[in-house]
C-alpha positions as CSV (number, residue, x, y, z in Angstrom):
1,M,-11.3,-27.7,7.0
2,T,-10.8,-25.7,4.2
3,K,-8.6,-22.6,5.6
4,L,-9.2,-19.0,4.5
5,S,-6.1,-17.0,3.3
6,V,-7.0,-13.1,3.2
7,N,-5.8,-11.7,0.2
8,I,-4.8,-8.4,1.1
9,N,-3.5,-6.6,-2.2
10,K,-5.9,-4.1,-1.8
11,I,-4.9,-2.6,2.0
12,A,-1.9,-1.8,-0.5
13,T,-3.8,-0.6,-3.7
14,L,-5.6,1.9,-0.7
15,R,-2.8,2.6,0.8
16,N,-0.2,3.5,-2.8
17,S,-3.2,5.8,-3.5
18,R,-2.4,8.1,-1.4
19,G,1.5,7.6,-0.5
20,G,2.5,7.6,3.2
21,D,1.5,4.1,5.2
22,T,-2.1,4.4,5.6
23,P,-3.9,1.9,6.2
24,N,-1.0,0.0,7.2
25,V,-0.6,-3.4,5.0
26,L,1.1,-5.4,8.1
27,M,-1.5,-3.9,11.0
28,A,-4.7,-4.9,9.0
29,A,-2.6,-8.3,7.6
30,L,-2.5,-8.9,11.8
31,A,-5.9,-8.2,12.5
32,A,-7.4,-10.2,10.0
33,E,-4.9,-12.8,11.8
34,Q,-6.8,-11.8,15.1
35,F,-10.5,-12.4,13.5
36,G,-9.8,-16.1,12.0
37,A,-7.9,-15.9,8.8
38,E,-5.8,-18.7,8.5
39,G,-3.0,-17.6,6.2
40,I,-2.1,-14.2,4.4
41,T,-2.4,-14.2,1.0
42,V,-0.2,-11.4,-1.0
43,H,0.8,-11.4,-5.1
44,P,3.5,-8.6,-5.6
45,R,4.1,-7.0,-9.2
46,P,6.6,-5.7,-11.3
47,D,5.1,-1.9,-11.3
48,A,5.0,-2.7,-7.4
49,R,1.1,-1.0,-7.7
50,H,-0.4,-2.5,-4.8
51,I,2.1,-4.6,-2.3
52,T,6.0,-4.8,-2.8
53,Y,8.7,-6.7,-1.8
54,A,9.4,-4.7,1.2
55,D,6.0,-5.4,2.2
56,V,6.5,-9.4,1.5
57,R,9.6,-9.3,3.5
58,E,7.1,-7.3,6.9
59,L,4.8,-9.8,6.9
60,K,6.9,-12.8,6.6
61,A,8.9,-11.7,10.1
62,N,5.4,-10.5,12.0
63,I,2.5,-13.3,10.3
64,T,1.8,-16.1,12.9
65,T,-0.3,-18.4,10.2
66,E,1.1,-19.5,6.9
67,L,2.3,-16.8,3.9
68,N,1.2,-17.4,0.8
69,I,3.0,-15.3,-2.2
70,E,2.0,-15.7,-5.8
71,G,3.6,-14.4,-8.9
72,Y,4.7,-14.7,-12.3
73,P,7.9,-17.0,-11.6
74,S,10.1,-13.8,-12.7
75,E,13.9,-14.2,-11.4
76,D,13.4,-11.3,-9.4
77,F,10.5,-13.2,-7.7
78,I,12.3,-15.9,-7.5
79,Q,15.4,-14.6,-5.4
80,M,12.3,-13.2,-3.3
81,V,9.9,-16.0,-2.3
82,L,13.8,-17.9,-1.7
83,E,14.7,-15.0,0.8
84,T,11.6,-15.0,2.3
85,N,11.3,-19.0,2.9
86,P,7.2,-18.5,2.6
87,A,4.9,-21.3,3.4
88,Q,3.3,-21.5,0.2
89,V,4.2,-20.2,-3.3
90,T,1.8,-20.0,-5.7
91,L,2.8,-19.8,-9.4
92,V,0.1,-17.7,-11.6
93,P,0.6,-17.0,-15.6
94,D,0.3,-13.3,-15.4
95,P,2.1,-10.7,-17.8
96,P,3.6,-8.2,-16.2
97,E,0.5,-5.8,-17.7
98,A,-2.2,-7.6,-16.8
99,L,-5.1,-5.9,-14.4
100,T,-5.0,-9.3,-12.8
101,S,-5.4,-12.8,-12.7
102,N,-6.8,-14.0,-15.8
103,A,-6.3,-17.6,-16.6
104,G,-4.5,-20.5,-15.2
105,W,-1.5,-22.4,-16.9
106,D,-1.2,-24.2,-19.6
107,T,0.9,-26.8,-17.5
108,V,2.1,-29.5,-20.6
109,K,3.4,-26.4,-22.4
110,N,4.8,-25.3,-19.5
111,C,5.8,-28.3,-17.9
112,S,9.8,-27.7,-18.1
113,L,9.6,-24.5,-16.7
114,L,7.4,-25.3,-14.1
115,T,9.5,-28.5,-13.0
116,D,12.5,-26.4,-12.9
117,I,11.7,-23.8,-11.4
118,I,9.4,-25.6,-8.6
119,A,12.6,-27.9,-8.0
120,R,14.0,-24.6,-6.9
121,F,11.4,-23.6,-4.4
122,K,10.8,-27.4,-3.2
123,K,14.8,-27.7,-2.3
124,Q,13.9,-25.1,0.3
125,G,10.7,-26.4,1.6
126,I,8.5,-24.3,0.0
127,R,4.9,-25.7,-0.9
128,T,4.0,-25.1,-4.0
129,S,0.5,-24.1,-6.4
130,I,-0.2,-24.0,-9.8
131,F,-3.2,-21.5,-10.6
132,V,-5.2,-23.4,-13.5
133,D,-7.8,-23.1,-15.0
134,P,-11.2,-26.4,-14.3
135,C,-9.7,-28.6,-16.7
136,P,-8.7,-31.9,-15.5
137,D,-6.0,-32.6,-18.2
138,M,-4.0,-29.4,-17.1
139,V,-4.7,-30.4,-13.6
140,R,-3.1,-34.2,-14.5
141,A,-0.4,-33.0,-15.8
142,A,0.7,-30.5,-13.2
143,V,1.8,-33.1,-11.4
144,K,4.7,-34.4,-13.4
145,T,6.1,-30.8,-12.4
146,G,6.6,-31.6,-8.6
147,T,4.4,-29.5,-7.1
148,D,2.3,-29.7,-4.2
149,R,-1.0,-27.8,-5.1
150,V,-3.2,-26.7,-8.2
151,E,-5.2,-23.2,-7.0
152,L,-8.8,-23.4,-9.2
153,Y,-9.5,-20.4,-11.1
154,T,-13.1,-19.7,-9.9
155,E,-13.8,-16.5,-11.9
156,A,-16.1,-18.6,-14.3
157,Y,-17.6,-20.7,-11.5
158,A,-18.4,-17.0,-9.5
159,T,-19.8,-15.6,-13.2
160,E,-22.4,-18.7,-14.0
161,F,-23.4,-19.2,-10.4
162,I,-25.7,-16.4,-10.3
163,T,-27.6,-18.2,-13.5
164,D,-27.0,-22.1,-12.6
165,P,-25.3,-22.7,-9.4
166,H,-25.5,-26.6,-10.4
167,K,-23.6,-26.3,-13.8
168,A,-20.7,-23.2,-12.3
169,V,-19.6,-26.1,-10.1
170,K,-19.2,-29.6,-12.2
171,P,-16.5,-28.6,-14.1
172,F,-14.0,-27.4,-10.8
173,A,-15.4,-30.6,-8.9
174,L,-14.5,-33.0,-12.2
175,A,-11.1,-30.7,-11.9
176,A,-10.3,-31.2,-7.8
177,L,-11.5,-35.3,-8.1
178,A,-8.4,-35.3,-10.7
179,A,-6.2,-33.9,-9.0
180,Q,-7.6,-36.0,-6.0
181,E,-6.8,-38.9,-8.5
182,V,-3.1,-37.8,-8.5
183,G,-1.8,-36.8,-5.1
184,L,-2.4,-33.1,-5.5
185,G,-4.0,-30.6,-2.6
186,V,-6.1,-28.3,-4.0
187,N,-7.0,-24.4,-3.1
188,A,-9.0,-22.3,-5.1
189,G,-9.3,-18.6,-5.6
190,H,-10.4,-15.5,-7.9
191,D,-14.5,-13.7,-7.3
192,L,-15.5,-15.9,-4.3
193,D,-17.9,-14.4,-2.1
194,A,-19.8,-14.9,0.8
195,Q,-22.8,-15.8,-2.0
196,N,-20.9,-18.1,-3.8
197,L,-18.5,-19.5,-1.5
198,K,-20.4,-22.0,1.0
199,F,-21.8,-24.0,-2.8
200,F,-18.1,-24.2,-3.6
201,V,-16.6,-25.8,-0.7
202,Q,-20.0,-28.0,-0.7
203,N,-19.3,-29.4,-3.6
204,I,-15.6,-30.1,-4.6
205,P,-13.9,-32.4,-2.5
206,N,-10.4,-32.1,-0.9
207,L,-10.4,-28.5,-1.3
208,L,-7.6,-27.0,1.6
209,E,-7.5,-23.4,1.5
210,V,-9.9,-20.5,-0.4
211,S,-7.8,-17.6,-0.9
212,I,-9.9,-14.3,-0.8
213,G,-9.3,-10.5,-1.0
214,H,-11.7,-8.1,-3.2
215,A,-14.5,-9.5,-2.6
216,L,-13.9,-9.4,1.2
217,I,-12.2,-6.7,1.9
218,S,-15.1,-4.9,0.3
219,Q,-17.3,-6.7,2.3
220,A,-15.2,-5.3,5.0
221,L,-16.1,-1.6,4.0
222,Y,-19.8,-2.1,5.2
223,L,-19.5,-4.5,8.0
224,G,-16.0,-4.3,9.5
225,L,-13.3,-6.4,8.9
226,E,-13.8,-8.9,11.7
227,N,-17.4,-9.4,11.3
228,T,-16.3,-10.6,7.2
229,I,-13.8,-12.9,7.8
230,N,-16.5,-14.3,10.5
231,I,-19.0,-14.3,7.3
232,F,-16.5,-16.1,4.7
233,R,-15.0,-19.0,7.7
234,R,-19.0,-20.1,8.2
235,C,-19.3,-20.5,4.5
236,L,-16.1,-22.6,5.1
237,D,-16.9,-24.0,8.4
238,E,-21.2,-25.4,7.8
């Protein structure tokens, strides 16, 4: 079964736009868990424009499902992850000024960097995942870093799904097969939504987890968080 991890960055963005503590990030996370989310994902950035390190610490102390922390592995980020000890850390290659994640790691060129960082997390028992493009060579090279999983960057799938779903999903299926061949678990995320998720899940082998934030939180504005999470869960379960 593919797990649903709800990214709550957008809740923090809304809170920070006004100041104060409304909407409350922890309350949103606990509600998401209650409504069927099997994990909570956060991506704290250096400018703290949405999730803050304080949010991460509060979430870790209170949620009951898996906490997945995404981010670029600066030393500050590494120390925060080691302090909070989440179930999973997902390493992304975003520069500090990036609006959102827009590319996967080159796991060949960055093998040494990633290997050293992952070893620090693995020593503490934290599961690791590397954000990658749907390229079998990058997936196969990822295994050399010691990572447990790769997360397939799905923006290209979401864009092409509208015109040709089968063509859109093919490179991701090949990347997932490459992961299976070398013993890596597969996660996925970015621009997955209630329209394209079911087809993706049906065509990707060994898909352990999807991390969804923007589309899910946006749809929840119209339909409510509980109903929206149920819709996304059905996409995974059918």
